[in-house]
N, C-alpha and C positions, 0 to 999 in steps of 0.2 A: 655319428650324426653332425652336420656343420648348419650355423646358420647365415643365408642368403641375403647379401645386401646389394645396393648399383655395383661398389666399390667390387667386391668378388664374383659377383654372377659369372663374367667368364670365365677367372679362371679357378675358379673352385666347382660350379656347376657344369658349365662350358664343355671344361677345355679335361675337368674331373669327368666324364661323362663318354668322351676318346678311349677312356683306360678301363669303365666299370660301365651298367646302366645307374643312373641317378636316378632316384624319386623324390621329388618335388614336392612336398608337403604345403599346403598354400590354407593357414588357419588366422586366426583372432584372438586375444585371449576373452571377447566378450563371449564366445560361440560355444555354448556347450558343446555338439558334438563333436566338435575339433579336439576337445579335451578327452573324450574318448577314442578317437581314434588315434591321436597323438603315442601315448604308452603301446597301443597294440603295434604300430608303426615300427617304435623302437626297441621292440620285442623280437619282432620279424628281422630285423635289422640281425642282431644279435645272431637268432637262428638261423639265416642264410650267409652266415660266415664269409661274407665277404662278397658275399654273389652279387650285391648291390651295395647302395649308399645311400643312406637318409640325408635330405636338406630339406630345412624347414624355411618360411618365408612368412613374415607376417603383415599381411595385407593392409591393414593401418599402418604399418610403419615404411614396405617398399610398394605403395600401390601402380607403381608402372611395371611389376615385373607383374602379379596379378592379375592388373588390370586386362595387359596384354595378351598373357595365357587365355584367360577367360574369354576376352571375346574370340581369341581363336580355335576356342572348344566349344565357345558357344553355352557357357554354360553362365549363372549367375548368382550360386551359393559356395557356401565352401561350409566346410573341409572341401578343398578340390585335390587331389593329386594327380600329378602329371610325371609320365616316364620320358627320362630324356638318353637317348642312344644315340652315339657319335656324334654329339655334340646338337641333335636336333630332336622336338618335344615332339614322340610319336602315339603316344597313348595316354589315357587317362581314368578314374573315375572318382562321383562325386559322394560324399556323403562318409557314415561312419558303418560304414560296410561291415558284415559278419568276416572274422578274422579270414573261415576257409574261402572266402571267396576273393581275399587280398590276396591270399597265394594260389589261387588260379591264376589271376592277374598277372602275380608277379612272374609265375612259369613260365607265360609267354613271352616274357623279354630278359628274364637272366639267364647268364648260360647254367648246364648243370655242374654237379661239381667236376666230373671229368673235364669238361670242356676246361673248366678255366686252372684246373690241373697242367693239361695238355698243353694252355696258355703263358702259364708260368714258366714251365720247362721250355717252352718254346725262344722266350725273350731270355734265358740264361742262359740259353744255348746259343743265341745271337750275339750275345758281349763275349762268350767263349769266341766263337769264329772272329770278332773282330779283337781278339788278343792272337791270334793264330796259335787256341789249342784245338785245332777239330778232333783228336780223341777224346776229349772232353765231352765237344756240342755233341758230340754223335751220341754218345749216352743218353742226355740229354733228349735230342729228338728223337731217339729210338721211343722211349718212355714216351712223347707227349705223343706219339705216331699208336702203341699198344694204348693209351688211353682214350685215345681221339684221331681212329682211321683217317676221318673226314677234313682234320686240320690242313688246313694248302699250305699255310706257312711251314709248318711241319716238316710236310713231304718234302715242298720246293728244297729247302736246307737240309734235308737228309740228304737227297739226289743231290743237291752240288760238292756238299761236305764229302763225300762219297766219291763222286768221281773225282774230288779234288786231290785226296789220298791214294788214286789210282786204284780203285776198287770196284773196277766195272762190272763186273757179276752181281755182286753185291746193289750196284746201282740199278741196274736192269730188272732187278726183282725187285726193288722199292720205287719205282717207276713204272710199273709194269698196269696197277691199279689206273692210275690216271692216262695210261697210253692212248687211249681211245677219244678221250680230250683233247691231247695235242693234237693227232690226226683228224679230227674232227676239217673238211674240206670248204663249213662254212661258217660256224664260230669258234677256232681254236680258242684255246685256252694259250694267250700268247707266252705263260710264262712257261708253261707245261710244254707246251711246243718248242720253247729256245735250250728247254734239258734235252728233249727228244733228241735236236740238231746237236748239241755236245755229243750226247751218249752216242751217236753214229757217228761222227768224228773220231771218238775215241777210237769205238770198235775199226775202224777204217785203219787207225794209228796202228792198231795192235796186230791187226791183221799183215802189217808190213810195207812201209814205203820209205824210200830210198830218195831221200832230197835231192840228190847230186843227179841222180839220174833223170827224178821229176824236171830240175831245173834245165838240165842240158835238152831233155824234149822240148822245153819250153821254147827255151833262145831259138832250134832252129823252126818253129810254129808255132807264130804268137798265138793262131788260131787252136793249139792245142788243147782244147778245155778240159777234157778229162785230167792231163797231166796236172794242169794249174788246178781244179778244183782239188784233184787228191794230194796237190803241198797245199792248199790251204788249210783241209781237213787237218791236217798233221799240224799245221798251226796252231788251228781250231783246240783242238784238242791236248795239246802242252800252255795252252791258257795265253798264246802269243796274238793276241786279240784282233792289235792294229794291223801286224803284218798279214792277218790272216785277212781283215777285210780288204787291204790295198789286192793280194791276189785276188779275192772276189772281185772286188771295183772293176779290176782289167777284163772280166769275163763278162761284166752287165755292161761296159760303154760297149762290147764290141759287140755283147747279142743279150740283149734284158730278158729273150723269151728259150734262152737257151737251157735247155731240160726240165720243161716246163716251168722255168722263172727260179732254177733249186740253188743260183748263186745270189739274188735276193733274198730269198726266202732266209738264208744262210748269214747272210749276213745282218737282216733283221735280227735274226736269234742271237746273235754275237753284241748288238743293241741292247737289245733284251736284257740280257745276261750281267752286262754293262751299267744298266741303270739300277738307281735305287727307286724302291716302290712306291709311288706317290703318297703322302700324307693325308689322313683323312681330314673333309674340310674343317672349317670350325666358322661357329658363329663369333659377333664380335657388335661391342656397344659405342657407341656414335652419337655424341649432342645430346647426352643425357637421355638417349631411345635405345630402345634394345632389337638387334637386329638379327632375329631367329632363324629366317629365312637359309643362313650359313654363305660362305664364300669359298671360292676354289682355293682350295691349298695350291701351294706351287711348291716343284719341287726346284731345288738350288739350281742352279744353270752348270753343268760339266761343261767347259770348254772344248775339252777332247773330243765327247760325245755330241757337241753340236756341230764340230767341224767336220767329223763319219756323218752324220745327220744331212750335212750340208754338199757334201761327196755325192753322195747318194742320189739325191735330189737332181744334184745338177747332171748324174748318169743315165737316170731314167727319163730326165725332158730332153 
């Protein structure tokens, strides 16, 4: 349990809710129902074992926070509890309600124990991948998927690690549950679609590609797009991303619509694989007032990615 002030509102409550749900209890010393609710919430924080964190703010000492939240939800009394998730106030309740009702409220917003366990495994796996220990990361990611098969980050990282290790059959099996979402012609899942393109390139490469023969075919006919695309797939499969995009760009510049835009789609897939996921939005505190609507988080610029995005834009115009 933490006490919230204007000084730590952003760092403790807003940023904290990016990592786990935060329940803010707005109370006052003179409020009888607050004295009943407070200990109950503290007991539940322990019982939920890290699935949410309790924060408290004294309405008399920090009226800026309590007033704005009360106005936002149309509430005029305390105790008033507000759930923060991903940096935003998403729900609340008023009064010293029974414990069973509070549990019902919490269960709508806090992750199940299995989901939390999977998230922890993914976080550990991503650290291991950053250190280059793919085998250890695979164990963590496999555990995460067994615990929570719907965890998209775990599945993406798992398939990616398998492909990086050259385990194509295992990667295809792990990708199968999301293959339909990747191939959706209307609203494809961008990161899964990128994995699908990488799988296709790896399959083509493992089936056999002779780079020298492909380069000779291209040299004799610049518009031999089949040969150039096959060469790009071989480069893609071995993670020579920029070289693969250079070959794809040659196709796009000569024939944007070739093979239903396959060169462009593969180019975009490579950009997606090279890009870091966008961080979640965060709220900020400005000039003594609380900006709860949140601000769009910005991914740090990558000069190489920017360069290849510009090349694609120029080729398509």
